[in-house]
PDB file with one MODEL, atoms N, CA, C and O in Angstrom:
MODEL        1
ATOM      1  N   MET A   1     126.696  20.706 -20.648  1.00  0.00           N
ATOM      2  CA  MET A   1     126.674  21.848 -19.789  1.00  0.00           C
ATOM      3  C   MET A   1     125.241  22.297 -19.561  1.00  0.00           C
ATOM      4  O   MET A   1     124.572  22.754 -20.488  1.00  0.00           O
ATOM      5  N   ALA A   2     124.787  22.172 -18.377  1.00  0.00           N
ATOM      6  CA  ALA A   2     123.435  22.590 -18.023  1.00  0.00           C
ATOM      7  C   ALA A   2     123.501  23.961 -17.379  1.00  0.00           C
ATOM      8  O   ALA A   2     124.425  24.272 -16.628  1.00  0.00           O
ATOM      9  N   THR A   3     122.529  24.749 -17.679  1.00  0.00           N
ATOM     10  CA  THR A   3     122.474  26.071 -17.066  1.00  0.00           C
ATOM     11  C   THR A   3     121.731  25.976 -15.748  1.00  0.00           C
ATOM     12  O   THR A   3     121.021  25.000 -15.505  1.00  0.00           O
ATOM     13  N   GLY A   4     121.880  26.933 -14.932  1.00  0.00           N
ATOM     14  CA  GLY A   4     121.233  26.934 -13.620  1.00  0.00           C
ATOM     15  C   GLY A   4     119.726  27.070 -13.703  1.00  0.00           C
ATOM     16  O   GLY A   4     119.016  26.545 -12.845  1.00  0.00           O
ATOM     17  N   GLY A   5     119.213  27.766 -14.723  1.00  0.00           N
ATOM     18  CA  GLY A   5     117.772  27.959 -14.867  1.00  0.00           C
ATOM     19  C   GLY A   5     117.054  26.697 -15.288  1.00  0.00           C
ATOM     20  O   GLY A   5     115.900  26.494 -14.911  1.00  0.00           O
ATOM     21  N   ALA A   6     117.707  25.840 -16.060  1.00  0.00           N
ATOM     22  CA  ALA A   6     117.066  24.622 -16.552  1.00  0.00           C
ATOM     23  C   ALA A   6     116.844  23.624 -15.424  1.00  0.00           C
ATOM     24  O   ALA A   6     115.930  22.804 -15.502  1.00  0.00           O
ATOM     25  N   ALA A   7     117.646  23.676 -14.400  1.00  0.00           N
ATOM     26  CA  ALA A   7     117.506  22.733 -13.287  1.00  0.00           C
ATOM     27  C   ALA A   7     116.274  23.045 -12.444  1.00  0.00           C
ATOM     28  O   ALA A   7     115.776  22.161 -11.747  1.00  0.00           O
ATOM     29  N   ASN A   8     115.770  24.275 -12.488  1.00  0.00           N
ATOM     30  CA  ASN A   8     114.627  24.662 -11.662  1.00  0.00           C
ATOM     31  C   ASN A   8     113.279  24.289 -12.299  1.00  0.00           C
ATOM     32  O   ASN A   8     112.255  24.317 -11.616  1.00  0.00           O
ATOM     33  N   ILE A   9     113.262  23.949 -13.572  1.00  0.00           N
ATOM     34  CA  ILE A   9     112.017  23.615 -14.257  1.00  0.00           C
ATOM     35  C   ILE A   9     111.649  22.171 -13.951  1.00  0.00           C
ATOM     36  O   ILE A   9     112.453  21.254 -14.119  1.00  0.00           O
ATOM     37  N   THR A  10     110.417  21.995 -13.499  1.00  0.00           N
ATOM     38  CA  THR A  10     109.942  20.634 -13.225  1.00  0.00           C
ATOM     39  C   THR A  10     108.635  20.414 -13.974  1.00  0.00           C
ATOM     40  O   THR A  10     107.800  21.314 -14.064  1.00  0.00           O
ATOM     41  N   ASN A  11     108.471  19.238 -14.496  1.00  0.00           N
ATOM     42  CA  ASN A  11     107.231  18.854 -15.152  1.00  0.00           C
ATOM     43  C   ASN A  11     106.434  17.991 -14.205  1.00  0.00           C
ATOM     44  O   ASN A  11     106.919  16.964 -13.730  1.00  0.00           O
ATOM     45  N   GLN A  12     105.226  18.402 -13.933  1.00  0.00           N
ATOM     46  CA  GLN A  12     104.342  17.611 -13.093  1.00  0.00           C
ATOM     47  C   GLN A  12     103.049  17.414 -13.860  1.00  0.00           C
ATOM     48  O   GLN A  12     102.486  18.358 -14.413  1.00  0.00           O
ATOM     49  N   ALA A  13     102.600  16.205 -13.884  1.00  0.00           N
ATOM     50  CA  ALA A  13     101.342  15.900 -14.570  1.00  0.00           C
ATOM     51  C   ALA A  13     100.180  16.383 -13.708  1.00  0.00           C
ATOM     52  O   ALA A  13     100.197  16.249 -12.484  1.00  0.00           O
ATOM     53  N   LYS A  14      99.175  16.944 -14.368  1.00  0.00           N
ATOM     54  CA  LYS A  14      97.983  17.379 -13.641  1.00  0.00           C
ATOM     55  C   LYS A  14      97.113  16.159 -13.353  1.00  0.00           C
ATOM     56  O   LYS A  14      97.084  15.197 -14.121  1.00  0.00           O
ATOM     57  N   SER A  15      96.417  16.223 -12.247  1.00  0.00           N
ATOM     58  CA  SER A  15      95.500  15.130 -11.941  1.00  0.00           C
ATOM     59  C   SER A  15      94.282  15.228 -12.845  1.00  0.00           C
ATOM     60  O   SER A  15      93.988  16.289 -13.397  1.00  0.00           O
ATOM     61  N   SER A  16      93.583  14.120 -12.990  1.00  0.00           N
ATOM     62  CA  SER A  16      92.421  14.106 -13.884  1.00  0.00           C
ATOM     63  C   SER A  16      91.314  15.031 -13.381  1.00  0.00           C
ATOM     64  O   SER A  16      90.603  15.634 -14.185  1.00  0.00           O
ATOM     65  N   SER A  17      91.159  15.150 -12.065  1.00  0.00           N
ATOM     66  CA  SER A  17      90.133  16.054 -11.548  1.00  0.00           C
ATOM     67  C   SER A  17      90.464  17.508 -11.888  1.00  0.00           C
ATOM     68  O   SER A  17      89.561  18.289 -12.191  1.00  0.00           O
ATOM     69  N   ASP A  18      91.742  17.879 -11.842  1.00  0.00           N
ATOM     70  CA  ASP A  18      92.136  19.234 -12.232  1.00  0.00           C
ATOM     71  C   ASP A  18      91.874  19.486 -13.712  1.00  0.00           C
ATOM     72  O   ASP A  18      91.461  20.579 -14.099  1.00  0.00           O
ATOM     73  N   LEU A  19      92.116  18.467 -14.538  1.00  0.00           N
ATOM     74  CA  LEU A  19      91.855  18.605 -15.970  1.00  0.00           C
ATOM     75  C   LEU A  19      90.367  18.772 -16.251  1.00  0.00           C
ATOM     76  O   LEU A  19      89.985  19.580 -17.098  1.00  0.00           O
ATOM     77  N   PHE A  20      89.504  18.001 -15.536  1.00  0.00           N
ATOM     78  CA  PHE A  20      88.058  18.140 -15.715  1.00  0.00           C
ATOM     79  C   PHE A  20      87.569  19.520 -15.282  1.00  0.00           C
ATOM     80  O   PHE A  20      86.758  20.135 -15.974  1.00  0.00           O
ATOM     81  N   VAL A  21      88.052  20.003 -14.152  1.00  0.00           N
ATOM     82  CA  VAL A  21      87.649  21.327 -13.665  1.00  0.00           C
ATOM     83  C   VAL A  21      88.065  22.402 -14.664  1.00  0.00           C
ATOM     84  O   VAL A  21      87.290  23.312 -14.956  1.00  0.00           O
ATOM     85  N   GLU A  22      89.269  22.301 -15.182  1.00  0.00           N
ATOM     86  CA  GLU A  22      89.749  23.283 -16.152  1.00  0.00           C
ATOM     87  C   GLU A  22      88.935  23.211 -17.445  1.00  0.00           C
ATOM     88  O   GLU A  22      88.621  24.242 -18.040  1.00  0.00           O
ATOM     89  N   TYR A  23      88.596  22.005 -17.877  1.00  0.00           N
ATOM     90  CA  TYR A  23      87.809  21.847 -19.102  1.00  0.00           C
ATOM     91  C   TYR A  23      86.424  22.453 -18.955  1.00  0.00           C
ATOM     92  O   TYR A  23      85.977  23.186 -19.837  1.00  0.00           O
ATOM     93  N   PHE A  24      85.730  22.160 -17.849  1.00  0.00           N
ATOM     94  CA  PHE A  24      84.375  22.665 -17.664  1.00  0.00           C
ATOM     95  C   PHE A  24      84.342  24.151 -17.336  1.00  0.00           C
ATOM     96  O   PHE A  24      83.330  24.809 -17.577  1.00  0.00           O
ATOM     97  N   ARG A  25      85.409  24.682 -16.802  1.00  0.00           N
ATOM     98  CA  ARG A  25      85.464  26.114 -16.516  1.00  0.00           C
ATOM     99  C   ARG A  25      85.475  26.926 -17.815  1.00  0.00           C
ATOM    100  O   ARG A  25      84.922  28.025 -17.868  1.00  0.00           O
ATOM    101  N   PHE A  26      86.093  26.393 -18.838  1.00  0.00           N
ATOM    102  CA  PHE A  26      86.162  27.100 -20.118  1.00  0.00           C
ATOM    103  C   PHE A  26      85.005  26.750 -21.047  1.00  0.00           C
ATOM    104  O   PHE A  26      84.996  27.189 -22.197  1.00  0.00           O
ATOM    105  N   ARG A  27      84.033  25.975 -20.583  1.00  0.00           N
ATOM    106  CA  ARG A  27      82.863  25.616 -21.380  1.00  0.00           C
ATOM    107  C   ARG A  27      81.608  26.085 -20.656  1.00  0.00           C
ATOM    108  O   ARG A  27      81.005  25.299 -19.925  1.00  0.00           O
ATOM    109  N   PRO A  28      81.189  27.345 -20.832  1.00  0.00           N
ATOM    110  CA  PRO A  28      80.001  27.838 -20.129  1.00  0.00           C
ATOM    111  C   PRO A  28      78.696  27.279 -20.685  1.00  0.00           C
ATOM    112  O   PRO A  28      77.641  27.460 -20.078  1.00  0.00           O
ATOM    113  N   ASP A  29      78.755  26.595 -21.846  1.00  0.00           N
ATOM    114  CA  ASP A  29      77.537  26.062 -22.448  1.00  0.00           C
ATOM    115  C   ASP A  29      77.131  24.720 -21.871  1.00  0.00           C
ATOM    116  O   ASP A  29      76.065  24.211 -22.218  1.00  0.00           O
ATOM    117  N   ILE A  30      77.941  24.126 -21.002  1.00  0.00           N
ATOM    118  CA  ILE A  30      77.587  22.865 -20.368  1.00  0.00           C
ATOM    119  C   ILE A  30      77.755  23.001 -18.867  1.00  0.00           C
ATOM    120  O   ILE A  30      78.501  23.859 -18.394  1.00  0.00           O
ATOM    121  N   GLY A  31      77.066  22.160 -18.122  1.00  0.00           N
ATOM    122  CA  GLY A  31      77.187  22.186 -16.675  1.00  0.00           C
ATOM    123  C   GLY A  31      75.861  21.876 -16.004  1.00  0.00           C
ATOM    124  O   GLY A  31      74.825  21.775 -16.660  1.00  0.00           O
ATOM    125  N   PHE A  32      75.907  21.727 -14.696  1.00  0.00           N
ATOM    126  CA  PHE A  32      74.725  21.342 -13.933  1.00  0.00           C
ATOM    127  C   PHE A  32      73.682  22.456 -13.924  1.00  0.00           C
ATOM    128  O   PHE A  32      72.490  22.181 -14.062  1.00  0.00           O
ATOM    129  N   GLY A  33      74.105  23.692 -13.765  1.00  0.00           N
ATOM    130  CA  GLY A  33      73.161  24.813 -13.782  1.00  0.00           C
ATOM    131  C   GLY A  33      72.464  24.951 -15.123  1.00  0.00           C
ATOM    132  O   GLY A  33      71.265  25.219 -15.189  1.00  0.00           O
ATOM    133  N   LYS A  34      73.222  24.766 -16.183  1.00  0.00           N
ATOM    134  CA  LYS A  34      72.638  24.815 -17.531  1.00  0.00           C
ATOM    135  C   LYS A  34      71.635  23.676 -17.717  1.00  0.00           C
ATOM    136  O   LYS A  34      70.597  23.866 -18.352  1.00  0.00           O
ATOM    137  N   LEU A  35      71.932  22.508 -17.175  1.00  0.00           N
ATOM    138  CA  LEU A  35      71.015  21.373 -17.256  1.00  0.00           C
ATOM    139  C   LEU A  35      69.705  21.679 -16.542  1.00  0.00           C
ATOM    140  O   LEU A  35      68.632  21.377 -17.065  1.00  0.00           O
ATOM    141  N   LEU A  36      69.777  22.270 -15.362  1.00  0.00           N
ATOM    142  CA  LEU A  36      68.558  22.603 -14.626  1.00  0.00           C
ATOM    143  C   LEU A  36      67.711  23.630 -15.383  1.00  0.00           C
ATOM    144  O   LEU A  36      66.486  23.509 -15.427  1.00  0.00           O
ATOM    145  N   PHE A  37      68.348  24.627 -15.969  1.00  0.00           N
ATOM    146  CA  PHE A  37      67.602  25.613 -16.749  1.00  0.00           C
ATOM    147  C   PHE A  37      66.973  24.982 -17.983  1.00  0.00           C
ATOM    148  O   PHE A  37      65.850  25.325 -18.355  1.00  0.00           O
ATOM    149  N   ASP A  38      67.687  24.065 -18.617  1.00  0.00           N
ATOM    150  CA  ASP A  38      67.148  23.423 -19.812  1.00  0.00           C
ATOM    151  C   ASP A  38      65.981  22.500 -19.487  1.00  0.00           C
ATOM    152  O   ASP A  38      65.085  22.333 -20.315  1.00  0.00           O
ATOM    153  N   ILE A  39      65.972  21.903 -18.310  1.00  0.00           N
ATOM    154  CA  ILE A  39      64.869  21.027 -17.912  1.00  0.00           C
ATOM    155  C   ILE A  39      63.620  21.848 -17.596  1.00  0.00           C
ATOM    156  O   ILE A  39      62.511  21.452 -17.955  1.00  0.00           O
ATOM    157  N   THR A  40      63.790  22.967 -16.939  1.00  0.00           N
ATOM    158  CA  THR A  40      62.648  23.733 -16.449  1.00  0.00           C
ATOM    159  C   THR A  40      62.138  24.793 -17.419  1.00  0.00           C
ATOM    160  O   THR A  40      60.960  25.145 -17.365  1.00  0.00           O
ATOM    161  N   LEU A  41      62.985  25.312 -18.301  1.00  0.00           N
ATOM    162  CA  LEU A  41      62.602  26.446 -19.141  1.00  0.00           C
ATOM    163  C   LEU A  41      62.582  26.078 -20.617  1.00  0.00           C
ATOM    164  O   LEU A  41      63.294  25.179 -21.065  1.00  0.00           O
ATOM    165  N   GLU A  42      61.752  26.793 -21.356  1.00  0.00           N
ATOM    166  CA  GLU A  42      61.696  26.630 -22.809  1.00  0.00           C
ATOM    167  C   GLU A  42      63.011  27.116 -23.417  1.00  0.00           C
ATOM    168  O   GLU A  42      63.715  27.919 -22.805  1.00  0.00           O
ATOM    169  N   PRO A  43      63.350  26.636 -24.617  1.00  0.00           N
ATOM    170  CA  PRO A  43      64.581  27.126 -25.265  1.00  0.00           C
ATOM    171  C   PRO A  43      64.497  28.622 -25.559  1.00  0.00           C
ATOM    172  O   PRO A  43      63.420  29.161 -25.815  1.00  0.00           O
ATOM    173  N   ARG A  44      65.638  29.272 -25.518  1.00  0.00           N
ATOM    174  CA  ARG A  44      65.704  30.712 -25.784  1.00  0.00           C
ATOM    175  C   ARG A  44      65.484  30.966 -27.273  1.00  0.00           C
ATOM    176  O   ARG A  44      65.973  30.221 -28.121  1.00  0.00           O
ATOM    177  N   ASN A  45      64.748  32.022 -27.573  1.00  0.00           N
ATOM    178  CA  ASN A  45      64.515  32.428 -28.949  1.00  0.00           C
ATOM    179  C   ASN A  45      65.788  33.098 -29.466  1.00  0.00           C
ATOM    180  O   ASN A  45      66.186  34.132 -28.928  1.00  0.00           O
ATOM    181  N   PRO A  46      66.438  32.546 -30.489  1.00  0.00           N
ATOM    182  CA  PRO A  46      67.695  33.147 -30.954  1.00  0.00           C
ATOM    183  C   PRO A  46      67.502  34.512 -31.605  1.00  0.00           C
ATOM    184  O   PRO A  46      68.458  35.279 -31.727  1.00  0.00           O
ATOM    185  N   PHE A  47      66.278  34.823 -32.025  1.00  0.00           N
ATOM    186  CA  PHE A  47      66.027  36.105 -32.657  1.00  0.00           C
ATOM    187  C   PHE A  47      65.640  37.184 -31.651  1.00  0.00           C
ATOM    188  O   PHE A  47      65.678  38.372 -31.970  1.00  0.00           O
ATOM    189  N   LYS A  48      65.267  36.778 -30.436  1.00  0.00           N
ATOM    190  CA  LYS A  48      64.932  37.715 -29.366  1.00  0.00           C
ATOM    191  C   LYS A  48      65.586  37.245 -28.067  1.00  0.00           C
ATOM    192  O   LYS A  48      64.889  36.791 -27.160  1.00  0.00           O
ATOM    193  N   PRO A  49      66.902  37.346 -27.962  1.00  0.00           N
ATOM    194  CA  PRO A  49      67.591  36.817 -26.776  1.00  0.00           C
ATOM    195  C   PRO A  49      67.325  37.613 -25.503  1.00  0.00           C
ATOM    196  O   PRO A  49      67.624  37.129 -24.411  1.00  0.00           O
ATOM    197  N   TRP A  50      66.775  38.815 -25.613  1.00  0.00           N
ATOM    198  CA  TRP A  50      66.521  39.638 -24.424  1.00  0.00           C
ATOM    199  C   TRP A  50      65.241  39.220 -23.708  1.00  0.00           C
ATOM    200  O   TRP A  50      65.047  39.577 -22.546  1.00  0.00           O
ATOM    201  N   GLU A  51      64.368  38.476 -24.373  1.00  0.00           N
ATOM    202  CA  GLU A  51      63.126  38.043 -23.724  1.00  0.00           C
ATOM    203  C   GLU A  51      63.409  36.941 -22.715  1.00  0.00           C
ATOM    204  O   GLU A  51      64.252  36.078 -22.960  1.00  0.00           O
ATOM    205  N   PRO A  52      62.714  36.961 -21.586  1.00  0.00           N
ATOM    206  CA  PRO A  52      62.923  35.895 -20.599  1.00  0.00           C
ATOM    207  C   PRO A  52      62.371  34.561 -21.102  1.00  0.00           C
ATOM    208  O   PRO A  52      61.426  34.517 -21.889  1.00  0.00           O
ATOM    209  N   ARG A  53      62.976  33.493 -20.635  1.00  0.00           N
ATOM    210  CA  ARG A  53      62.524  32.160 -21.018  1.00  0.00           C
ATOM    211  C   ARG A  53      61.299  31.790 -20.204  1.00  0.00           C
ATOM    212  O   ARG A  53      61.207  32.131 -19.025  1.00  0.00           O
ATOM    213  N   LYS A  54      60.349  31.088 -20.831  1.00  0.00           N
ATOM    214  CA  LYS A  54      59.124  30.685 -20.157  1.00  0.00           C
ATOM    215  C   LYS A  54      59.287  29.295 -19.555  1.00  0.00           C
ATOM    216  O   LYS A  54      60.091  28.489 -20.022  1.00  0.00           O
ATOM    217  N   VAL A  55      58.510  29.031 -18.508  1.00  0.00           N
ATOM    218  CA  VAL A  55      58.542  27.729 -17.849  1.00  0.00           C
ATOM    219  C   VAL A  55      57.838  26.706 -18.733  1.00  0.00           C
ATOM    220  O   VAL A  55      56.795  26.994 -19.320  1.00  0.00           O
ATOM    221  N   LYS A  56      58.415  25.509 -18.824  1.00  0.00           N
ATOM    222  CA  LYS A  56      57.797  24.443 -19.613  1.00  0.00           C
ATOM    223  C   LYS A  56      56.503  24.003 -18.947  1.00  0.00           C
ATOM    224  O   LYS A  56      56.437  23.889 -17.723  1.00  0.00           O
ATOM    225  N   LYS A  57      55.476  23.757 -19.752  1.00  0.00           N
ATOM    226  CA  LYS A  57      54.167  23.375 -19.217  1.00  0.00           C
ATOM    227  C   LYS A  57      54.227  22.014 -18.543  1.00  0.00           C
ATOM    228  O   LYS A  57      53.592  21.816 -17.508  1.00  0.00           O
ATOM    229  N   GLY A  58      54.966  21.083 -19.097  1.00  0.00           N
ATOM    230  CA  GLY A  58      55.089  19.759 -18.497  1.00  0.00           C
ATOM    231  C   GLY A  58      55.773  19.809 -17.138  1.00  0.00           C
ATOM    232  O   GLY A  58      55.381  19.092 -16.217  1.00  0.00           O
ATOM    233  N   PHE A  59      56.782  20.642 -17.009  1.00  0.00           N
ATOM    234  CA  PHE A  59      57.483  20.778 -15.736  1.00  0.00           C
ATOM    235  C   PHE A  59      56.567  21.414 -14.696  1.00  0.00           C
ATOM    236  O   PHE A  59      56.539  20.983 -13.543  1.00  0.00           O
ATOM    237  N   ALA A  60      55.814  22.444 -15.105  1.00  0.00           N
ATOM    238  CA  ALA A  60      54.893  23.087 -14.169  1.00  0.00           C
ATOM    239  C   ALA A  60      53.811  22.107 -13.716  1.00  0.00           C
ATOM    240  O   ALA A  60      53.443  22.096 -12.541  1.00  0.00           O
ATOM    241  N   ALA A  61      53.294  21.283 -14.638  1.00  0.00           N
ATOM    242  CA  ALA A  61      52.275  20.298 -14.281  1.00  0.00           C
ATOM    243  C   ALA A  61      52.845  19.247 -13.337  1.00  0.00           C
ATOM    244  O   ALA A  61      52.174  18.844 -12.387  1.00  0.00           O
ATOM    245  N   ALA A  62      54.069  18.797 -13.583  1.00  0.00           N
ATOM    246  CA  ALA A  62      54.701  17.802 -12.709  1.00  0.00           C
ATOM    247  C   ALA A  62      54.921  18.363 -11.303  1.00  0.00           C
ATOM    248  O   ALA A  62      54.710  17.660 -10.315  1.00  0.00           O
ATOM    249  N   MET A  63      55.340  19.618 -11.209  1.00  0.00           N
ATOM    250  CA  MET A  63      55.551  20.231  -9.895  1.00  0.00           C
ATOM    251  C   MET A  63      54.224  20.430  -9.157  1.00  0.00           C
ATOM    252  O   MET A  63      54.162  20.251  -7.940  1.00  0.00           O
ATOM    253  N   LEU A  64      53.176  20.794  -9.874  1.00  0.00           N
ATOM    254  CA  LEU A  64      51.860  20.938  -9.265  1.00  0.00           C
ATOM    255  C   LEU A  64      51.363  19.593  -8.750  1.00  0.00           C
ATOM    256  O   LEU A  64      50.831  19.512  -7.643  1.00  0.00           O
ATOM    257  N   PHE A  65      51.532  18.540  -9.544  1.00  0.00           N
ATOM    258  CA  PHE A  65      51.142  17.204  -9.116  1.00  0.00           C
ATOM    259  C   PHE A  65      51.933  16.769  -7.885  1.00  0.00           C
ATOM    260  O   PHE A  65      51.360  16.206  -6.952  1.00  0.00           O
ATOM    261  N   LEU A  66      53.224  17.019  -7.872  1.00  0.00           N
ATOM    262  CA  LEU A  66      54.069  16.664  -6.728  1.00  0.00           C
ATOM    263  C   LEU A  66      53.656  17.443  -5.480  1.00  0.00           C
ATOM    264  O   LEU A  66      53.638  16.883  -4.383  1.00  0.00           O
ATOM    265  N   LEU A  67      53.330  18.707  -5.630  1.00  0.00           N
ATOM    266  CA  LEU A  67      52.887  19.522  -4.501  1.00  0.00           C
ATOM    267  C   LEU A  67      51.565  19.005  -3.945  1.00  0.00           C
ATOM    268  O   LEU A  67      51.395  18.923  -2.729  1.00  0.00           O
ATOM    269  N   ILE A  68      50.628  18.656  -4.827  1.00  0.00           N
ATOM    270  CA  ILE A  68      49.341  18.116  -4.374  1.00  0.00           C
ATOM    271  C   ILE A  68      49.545  16.771  -3.685  1.00  0.00           C
ATOM    272  O   ILE A  68      48.912  16.502  -2.665  1.00  0.00           O
ATOM    273  N   ALA A  69      50.419  15.920  -4.226  1.00  0.00           N
ATOM    274  CA  ALA A  69      50.687  14.618  -3.617  1.00  0.00           C
ATOM    275  C   ALA A  69      51.308  14.779  -2.228  1.00  0.00           C
ATOM    276  O   ALA A  69      50.947  14.048  -1.306  1.00  0.00           O
ATOM    277  N   CYS A  70      52.225  15.715  -2.071  1.00  0.00           N
ATOM    278  CA  CYS A  70      52.841  15.956  -0.761  1.00  0.00           C
ATOM    279  C   CYS A  70      51.820  16.502   0.235  1.00  0.00           C
ATOM    280  O   CYS A  70      51.819  16.106   1.401  1.00  0.00           O
ATOM    281  N   ALA A  71      50.959  17.401  -0.214  1.00  0.00           N
ATOM    282  CA  ALA A  71      49.910  17.926   0.667  1.00  0.00           C
ATOM    283  C   ALA A  71      48.941  16.829   1.067  1.00  0.00           C
ATOM    284  O   ALA A  71      48.526  16.759   2.224  1.00  0.00           O
ATOM    285  N   TRP A  72      48.578  15.972   0.123  1.00  0.00           N
ATOM    286  CA  TRP A  72      47.672  14.853   0.397  1.00  0.00           C
ATOM    287  C   TRP A  72      48.295  13.911   1.435  1.00  0.00           C
ATOM    288  O   TRP A  72      47.641  13.518   2.400  1.00  0.00           O
ATOM    289  N   PHE A  73      49.549  13.561   1.226  1.00  0.00           N
ATOM    290  CA  PHE A  73      50.234  12.684   2.175  1.00  0.00           C
ATOM    291  C   PHE A  73      50.383  13.358   3.531  1.00  0.00           C
ATOM    292  O   PHE A  73      50.206  12.716   4.567  1.00  0.00           O
ATOM    293  N   GLY A  74      50.701  14.627   3.532  1.00  0.00           N
ATOM    294  CA  GLY A  74      50.863  15.343   4.799  1.00  0.00           C
ATOM    295  C   GLY A  74      49.569  15.433   5.582  1.00  0.00           C
ATOM    296  O   GLY A  74      49.575  15.311   6.806  1.00  0.00           O
ATOM    297  N   TYR A  75      48.467  15.643   4.895  1.00  0.00           N
ATOM    298  CA  TYR A  75      47.194  15.775   5.575  1.00  0.00           C
ATOM    299  C   TYR A  75      46.688  14.420   6.065  1.00  0.00           C
ATOM    300  O   TYR A  75      46.341  14.280   7.238  1.00  0.00           O
ATOM    301  N   PHE A  76      46.641  13.427   5.187  1.00  0.00           N
ATOM    302  CA  PHE A  76      46.074  12.145   5.546  1.00  0.00           C
ATOM    303  C   PHE A  76      47.058  11.202   6.224  1.00  0.00           C
ATOM    304  O   PHE A  76      46.637  10.314   6.966  1.00  0.00           O
ATOM    305  N   GLY A  77      48.337  11.368   5.992  1.00  0.00           N
ATOM    306  CA  GLY A  77      49.318  10.462   6.563  1.00  0.00           C
ATOM    307  C   GLY A  77      49.889  10.920   7.882  1.00  0.00           C
ATOM    308  O   GLY A  77      50.101  10.110   8.786  1.00  0.00           O
ATOM    309  N   LEU A  78      50.136  12.179   8.000  1.00  0.00           N
ATOM    310  CA  LEU A  78      50.819  12.676   9.204  1.00  0.00           C
ATOM    311  C   LEU A  78      49.893  13.389  10.179  1.00  0.00           C
ATOM    312  O   LEU A  78      50.137  13.366  11.385  1.00  0.00           O
ATOM    313  N   ALA A  79      48.846  14.016   9.686  1.00  0.00           N
ATOM    314  CA  ALA A  79      47.993  14.811  10.544  1.00  0.00           C
ATOM    315  C   ALA A  79      47.016  13.947  11.350  1.00  0.00           C
ATOM    316  O   ALA A  79      46.553  14.374  12.407  1.00  0.00           O
ATOM    317  N   ARG A  80      46.704  12.773  10.882  1.00  0.00           N
ATOM    318  CA  ARG A  80      45.731  11.937  11.579  1.00  0.00           C
ATOM    319  C   ARG A  80      46.375  10.988  12.507  1.00  0.00           C
ATOM    320  O   ARG A  80      45.688  10.211  13.170  1.00  0.00           O
TER     321      ARG A  80
ENDMDL
END
């Protein structure tokens, strides 16, 4: 004897993309934005979490070099 309510329940498997989205939504410590901050900024001081994070010196030097290279190419390659 089946009840009327049991017939309305359906089991559907979630797609893998839905499972990944749900997993990453509940994990704020990982993700693309966190990766970008970790590449560009120094680690946060656990004893002073209110202080802003400083830019990594290597990243700043790489961006300065890239900017100079683009300006050099733009001036000598495209302007002449």
